[in-house]
C-alpha positions as CSV (number, residue, x, y, z in Angstrom):
1,X,68.1,39.7,-46.4
2,X,66.9,42.3,-43.6
3,X,65.8,46.1,-45.4
4,X,69.3,47.3,-43.6
5,X,71.5,45.1,-45.6
6,X,69.4,45.0,-49.0
7,X,68.9,48.9,-49.3
8,X,72.5,49.2,-48.2
9,X,73.8,51.9,-51.1
10,X,77.6,52.1,-49.1
11,X,80.4,53.3,-51.3
12,X,82.0,51.8,-48.9
13,X,82.3,48.7,-47.0
14,X,79.8,48.0,-49.6
15,X,76.6,45.6,-50.2
16,X,77.1,41.5,-49.7
17,X,75.1,39.4,-51.2
18,X,72.6,37.6,-49.2
19,X,73.7,33.8,-49.3
20,X,77.3,34.9,-48.8
21,X,76.3,37.0,-45.3
22,X,74.0,33.2,-44.3
23,X,77.3,31.5,-45.4
24,X,79.1,33.8,-43.1
25,X,76.3,33.9,-40.0
26,X,76.9,29.8,-40.1
27,X,80.4,30.0,-40.4
28,X,81.4,32.6,-37.3
29,X,80.0,29.3,-35.3
30,X,81.2,26.9,-37.2
31,X,82.2,25.8,-41.1
32,X,80.8,23.3,-42.1
33,X,84.0,21.9,-43.4
34,X,85.8,20.9,-39.8
35,X,82.5,22.3,-37.2
36,X,85.7,25.4,-36.1
37,X,85.0,28.7,-36.2
38,X,86.3,30.6,-39.4
39,X,87.3,33.1,-36.5
40,X,89.3,30.4,-34.7
41,X,90.7,28.9,-37.6
42,X,94.5,28.9,-38.1
43,X,96.2,30.9,-41.2
44,X,98.2,27.2,-40.8
45,X,95.7,25.0,-41.6
46,X,94.9,22.0,-44.8
47,X,91.5,24.1,-44.7
48,X,93.3,27.6,-45.2
49,X,95.0,26.5,-47.2
50,X,93.0,24.9,-49.5
51,X,90.8,27.7,-49.0
52,X,93.8,30.2,-50.9
53,X,94.4,27.8,-53.7
54,X,90.1,28.1,-54.4
55,X,90.5,31.2,-53.7
56,X,92.9,32.3,-55.9
57,X,91.8,29.9,-58.9
58,X,88.5,31.0,-58.9
59,X,89.8,34.8,-59.5
60,X,92.0,33.0,-62.2
61,X,88.6,31.7,-63.9
62,X,86.4,35.1,-64.1
63,X,88.9,37.4,-65.4
64,X,90.9,34.6,-66.9
65,X,94.1,35.4,-65.4
66,X,97.4,34.3,-67.6
67,X,99.6,32.1,-65.8
68,X,102.4,34.9,-66.3
69,X,100.2,36.8,-63.9
70,X,100.2,36.5,-60.3
71,X,97.7,37.0,-57.2
72,X,98.7,37.1,-53.7
73,X,96.4,38.7,-51.2
74,X,97.0,41.2,-49.3
75,X,97.0,43.2,-45.6
76,X,96.9,47.2,-45.7
77,X,94.2,48.2,-48.6
78,X,94.7,49.5,-51.1
79,X,96.9,52.8,-49.6
80,X,99.4,50.5,-49.1
81,X,99.6,49.9,-52.4
82,X,100.4,53.1,-52.9
83,X,103.9,53.3,-51.8
84,X,104.6,49.6,-52.2
85,X,104.0,49.7,-56.2
86,X,106.8,52.5,-56.2
87,X,109.1,51.1,-54.1
88,X,109.1,47.7,-55.7
89,X,108.5,48.6,-59.4
90,X,109.6,52.2,-59.8
91,X,113.4,52.0,-57.9
92,X,115.7,54.9,-58.9
93,X,117.2,52.9,-61.7
94,X,114.2,53.7,-63.2
95,X,112.7,56.9,-64.6
96,X,110.0,58.8,-63.0
97,X,106.3,57.0,-63.5
98,X,103.5,58.5,-65.4
99,X,100.0,59.1,-63.3
100,X,97.0,60.3,-64.2
101,X,95.6,62.2,-61.8
102,X,91.8,61.9,-62.1
103,X,89.9,62.3,-58.6
104,X,90.4,61.8,-55.3
105,X,91.7,58.4,-54.6
106,X,94.2,58.7,-57.3
107,X,95.2,62.1,-56.1
108,X,96.4,60.1,-52.7
109,X,97.7,57.3,-54.5
110,X,100.3,60.4,-56.2
111,X,100.7,61.7,-52.3
112,X,101.8,58.4,-51.8
113,X,104.2,57.4,-54.5
114,X,106.0,61.1,-54.4
115,X,106.7,59.7,-50.6
116,X,109.0,56.8,-51.5
117,X,109.9,59.0,-55.1
118,X,109.7,61.5,-57.3
119,X,106.9,60.8,-59.8
120,X,105.0,63.0,-62.9
121,X,100.9,63.6,-63.3
122,X,100.7,63.3,-66.9
123,X,97.2,64.0,-66.4
124,X,95.4,66.0,-63.9
125,X,91.4,66.7,-63.7
126,X,91.4,69.6,-60.9
127,X,91.5,72.7,-63.0
128,X,87.6,70.7,-64.1
129,X,86.7,70.0,-60.8
130,X,87.0,66.1,-61.3
131,X,84.5,65.7,-63.7
132,X,86.5,64.2,-67.0
133,X,88.6,61.4,-68.3
134,X,91.5,61.7,-70.5
135,X,91.5,59.4,-73.8
136,X,94.2,57.8,-75.0
137,X,94.6,61.0,-77.6
138,X,94.9,63.0,-74.3
139,X,97.1,61.1,-72.6
140,X,99.7,61.2,-75.1
141,X,99.8,65.3,-76.1
142,X,100.0,65.6,-73.0
143,X,102.7,63.4,-71.8
144,X,104.4,64.8,-75.0
145,X,104.7,67.3,-73.7
146,X,105.4,67.4,-70.3
147,X,108.0,69.2,-69.1
148,X,109.5,66.1,-66.8
149,X,109.2,64.1,-70.2
150,X,111.5,60.6,-69.7
151,X,112.1,58.1,-72.6
152,X,110.4,55.4,-70.6
153,X,108.8,56.2,-67.3
154,X,108.8,52.8,-65.2
155,X,104.8,52.6,-65.3
156,X,101.5,54.2,-66.3
157,X,99.1,54.1,-63.1
158,X,95.3,55.3,-62.8
159,X,92.8,54.7,-61.2
160,X,89.8,53.0,-63.0
161,X,87.0,54.2,-61.3
162,X,86.6,57.1,-59.3
163,X,84.4,56.3,-56.4
164,X,84.0,59.9,-55.0
165,X,82.9,62.1,-58.2
166,X,81.5,58.5,-60.1
167,X,84.2,58.9,-62.4
168,X,84.6,55.4,-64.5
169,X,87.3,54.3,-67.8
170,X,85.7,52.1,-70.1
171,X,88.8,51.1,-71.7
172,X,92.2,51.0,-69.4
173,X,94.2,53.8,-71.1
174,X,97.5,53.4,-71.9
175,X,100.7,55.1,-73.6
176,X,102.1,52.7,-76.2
177,X,104.0,49.6,-74.4
178,X,104.5,51.4,-71.0
179,X,102.9,48.8,-68.6
180,X,99.8,49.5,-66.9
181,X,98.8,49.8,-63.4
182,X,95.5,50.0,-62.6
183,X,94.0,50.8,-59.4
184,X,90.7,48.8,-59.6
185,X,89.1,48.4,-56.3
186,X,85.6,49.8,-56.4
187,X,84.8,48.0,-59.8
188,X,87.3,44.5,-59.7
189,X,84.9,42.1,-60.8
190,X,81.9,44.5,-61.8
191,X,83.1,44.1,-65.5
192,X,85.3,41.6,-67.4
193,X,88.8,43.2,-66.9
194,X,91.6,42.7,-69.6
195,X,94.2,41.3,-67.4
196,X,96.9,40.1,-69.2
197,X,96.8,44.0,-70.4
198,X,98.2,45.1,-67.1
199,X,101.4,44.6,-65.0
200,X,100.2,45.2,-62.2
201,X,96.0,45.8,-60.7
202,X,94.9,45.5,-57.1
203,X,91.9,46.4,-55.0
204,X,90.8,46.4,-51.8
205,X,87.5,44.1,-50.8
206,X,85.4,46.4,-49.0
207,X,83.5,47.0,-52.9
208,X,82.4,44.4,-54.8
209,X,84.6,41.1,-52.8
210,X,84.1,41.3,-49.1
211,X,85.0,42.9,-46.3
212,X,87.5,45.1,-45.6
213,X,90.9,43.8,-44.5
214,X,92.2,41.9,-47.4
215,X,93.9,43.3,-50.8
216,X,93.9,41.5,-54.0
217,X,97.2,41.8,-56.8
218,X,97.8,40.6,-59.6
219,X,101.2,40.8,-60.7
220,X,102.8,40.1,-63.7
221,X,105.9,38.8,-62.9
222,X,108.2,40.3,-65.4
223,X,107.9,43.1,-62.6
224,X,110.1,41.4,-60.3
225,X,113.4,41.7,-61.7
226,X,112.9,45.6,-61.2
227,X,112.5,45.3,-57.4
228,X,115.4,46.7,-55.6
229,X,118.0,44.9,-53.0
230,X,117.2,45.5,-49.7
231,X,113.7,46.1,-49.5
232,X,111.6,45.2,-45.8
233,X,110.6,41.5,-46.9
234,X,106.3,42.0,-45.7
235,X,106.9,45.6,-48.4
236,X,108.4,42.9,-51.0
237,X,106.0,41.4,-53.3
238,X,107.7,38.3,-54.2
239,X,107.7,37.4,-50.2
240,X,103.9,37.1,-50.7
241,X,103.8,35.1,-54.0
242,X,107.1,33.0,-52.5
243,X,104.9,32.0,-49.3
244,X,101.8,31.8,-51.1
245,X,100.4,35.1,-49.6
246,X,100.6,32.9,-45.9
247,X,104.1,35.0,-45.0
248,X,102.6,36.1,-42.3
249,X,99.1,35.6,-40.6
250,X,96.3,36.6,-43.1
251,X,93.0,37.9,-42.3
252,X,91.5,34.8,-42.9
253,X,88.2,36.0,-42.2
254,X,88.2,38.6,-45.1
255,X,89.7,36.0,-47.7
256,X,87.2,33.3,-46.4
257,X,84.5,36.0,-47.4
258,X,85.9,36.5,-50.6
259,X,86.2,32.9,-51.6
260,X,81.8,32.7,-51.0
261,X,81.9,36.1,-53.5
262,X,83.7,34.7,-56.2
263,X,81.6,31.0,-55.8
264,X,78.3,33.4,-56.0
265,X,79.7,35.6,-59.0
266,X,80.7,32.2,-61.0
267,X,77.6,29.9,-59.8
268,X,75.0,32.1,-59.4
269,X,75.3,35.3,-60.6
270,X,76.6,33.1,-63.9
271,X,80.7,35.2,-64.8
272,X,81.7,38.3,-65.3
273,X,80.2,39.0,-68.0
274,X,76.8,38.6,-66.7
275,X,77.3,40.7,-63.9
276,X,78.8,43.7,-66.1
277,X,75.2,43.6,-67.7
278,X,73.1,43.5,-64.7
279,X,75.2,46.8,-63.5
280,X,74.8,48.1,-66.1
281,X,70.6,48.1,-66.0
282,X,70.7,49.3,-62.6
283,X,73.2,52.1,-63.2
284,X,71.2,53.3,-66.6
285,X,67.9,52.9,-64.7
286,X,68.9,55.1,-61.9
287,X,70.9,57.9,-64.1
288,X,67.4,58.1,-66.6
289,X,65.6,58.9,-63.3
290,X,68.1,61.5,-62.1
291,X,67.9,62.7,-65.1
292,X,64.3,63.3,-65.4
293,X,64.1,65.3,-62.7
294,X,65.4,67.8,-64.7
295,X,66.4,70.6,-62.9
296,X,65.6,69.8,-59.6
297,X,69.3,67.4,-59.2
298,X,72.4,68.1,-60.6
299,X,75.1,65.3,-61.5
300,X,78.8,65.6,-60.7
301,X,80.6,63.2,-63.2
302,X,80.1,64.6,-67.3
303,X,77.9,61.8,-68.6
304,X,80.5,60.1,-71.2
305,X,82.6,59.4,-68.0
306,X,79.5,58.5,-65.7
307,X,80.4,55.8,-63.4
308,X,78.5,52.4,-64.0
309,X,79.4,52.0,-59.7
310,X,78.7,54.8,-58.4
311,X,76.5,58.3,-58.6
312,X,77.3,61.4,-57.1
313,X,74.6,63.7,-57.7
314,X,72.9,66.9,-55.4
315,X,70.2,68.8,-54.9
316,X,70.5,72.4,-56.6
317,X,68.8,73.8,-53.4
318,X,71.7,72.1,-51.2
319,X,68.4,72.6,-48.6
320,X,67.2,69.2,-49.9
321,X,70.4,67.4,-49.5
322,X,70.1,67.5,-45.8
323,X,65.9,66.7,-46.3
324,X,66.4,63.7,-48.6
325,X,68.9,62.0,-46.3
326,X,66.6,62.4,-43.2
327,X,64.2,60.5,-45.2
328,X,66.1,58.1,-46.7
329,X,67.3,57.0,-44.2
330,X,63.8,56.9,-42.1
331,X,62.5,55.0,-45.5
332,X,65.2,52.0,-44.3
333,X,67.8,53.3,-47.2
334,X,71.7,54.0,-46.1
335,X,75.0,54.6,-47.9
336,X,73.9,57.9,-49.4
337,X,75.8,60.8,-48.6
338,X,78.5,62.1,-50.8
339,X,82.2,62.0,-50.0
340,X,83.2,64.1,-47.2
341,X,85.7,66.0,-49.6
342,X,82.4,67.1,-52.3
343,X,79.0,66.7,-50.3
344,X,75.7,65.9,-51.8
345,X,74.8,62.6,-52.4
346,X,76.0,59.2,-54.0
347,X,74.2,55.7,-54.2
348,X,77.3,52.8,-54.7
349,X,75.9,50.1,-57.1
350,X,78.1,47.6,-56.3
351,X,77.7,43.6,-57.4
352,X,75.9,43.0,-54.1
353,X,73.1,45.9,-54.7
354,X,70.2,44.3,-56.4
355,X,67.9,45.9,-59.3
356,X,65.2,45.7,-57.0
357,X,67.1,47.8,-53.9
358,X,68.2,50.5,-57.0
359,X,64.4,50.3,-58.6
360,X,63.4,50.9,-54.9
361,X,65.6,54.0,-54.3
362,X,64.4,55.1,-58.3
363,X,60.6,55.6,-56.7
364,X,62.3,57.2,-53.6
365,X,64.2,59.4,-55.7
366,X,60.6,60.5,-57.6
367,X,58.8,60.7,-54.9
368,X,60.6,63.4,-53.0
369,X,60.9,64.8,-55.9
370,X,57.0,65.4,-56.5
371,X,56.8,66.1,-53.0
372,X,60.0,68.5,-53.3
373,X,60.8,69.7,-56.8
């Protein structure tokens, strides 16, 4: 792996494992199974039908997906799901769905859903600058006092990991028996997930799964009873389940890379639980380094809710942010600029970011602080 790939801390598209990149390089010229380039392989071929089946089987195995839940691979990123979910599962006959507004991406989801139908924000972290997350008790209290409280909301939507602010739920939030809907785009397959406790979860590929272009949706089939008549077939989840994710031309290349990543997780890493331990160790190393810099650095998230995937921070002197990025880029690091809405710095520690790369970043931070602190 080149330094550029190994020291990639971008929030997305994120790093990919070295062995996956090697296999992809070969497949772009010729797939070992067919001799044809993966970029030219038909979505109606027997090879791709087998690949779809393997991709689903691998995900079911890695996350213990129950038989009650279907899996589909879609286009349009998570942003398309922001409107598809309420269109399918919160028709006018249902009460307003509830949304947790915990950061940039959950706010985007709320705006998009609001174009489809009214929604209710049950908890909003904007007043605190999106530095904390709600407890189960706080959610229940806010729901009880909500001016638009309904007896049976369609579902509760939350984002499991906010990449911009570096916030992550340690456990899935919930309200009584309300169906949970989760955007897990940036921590999907980084740790075990209680799929059975969710009615719907989704994740675009460009963090831990592969390149941009494919989105995984895992849904409880009971939700399909809510789908109203008259939806365009492309926006109806039933269409994609019935056609095995092959209704139109799917992103063949993206699904191929995703399948390679699931093999790597299973065979090289040893499963999602092992991946979680590795990720926790990487994050602990980086946060320990940042805390050791004392007053020189300010971290964005409340320590109780810091993300294992995305560490957001800034130097108290803004000029050092600019200098750090310049020197880090010159040293071979990439992707360390904070999101445009927040500024500062961000290091994303997705599955394929190695402990060695994190250790190198920590050493670089310490050296930079010693020179400019």
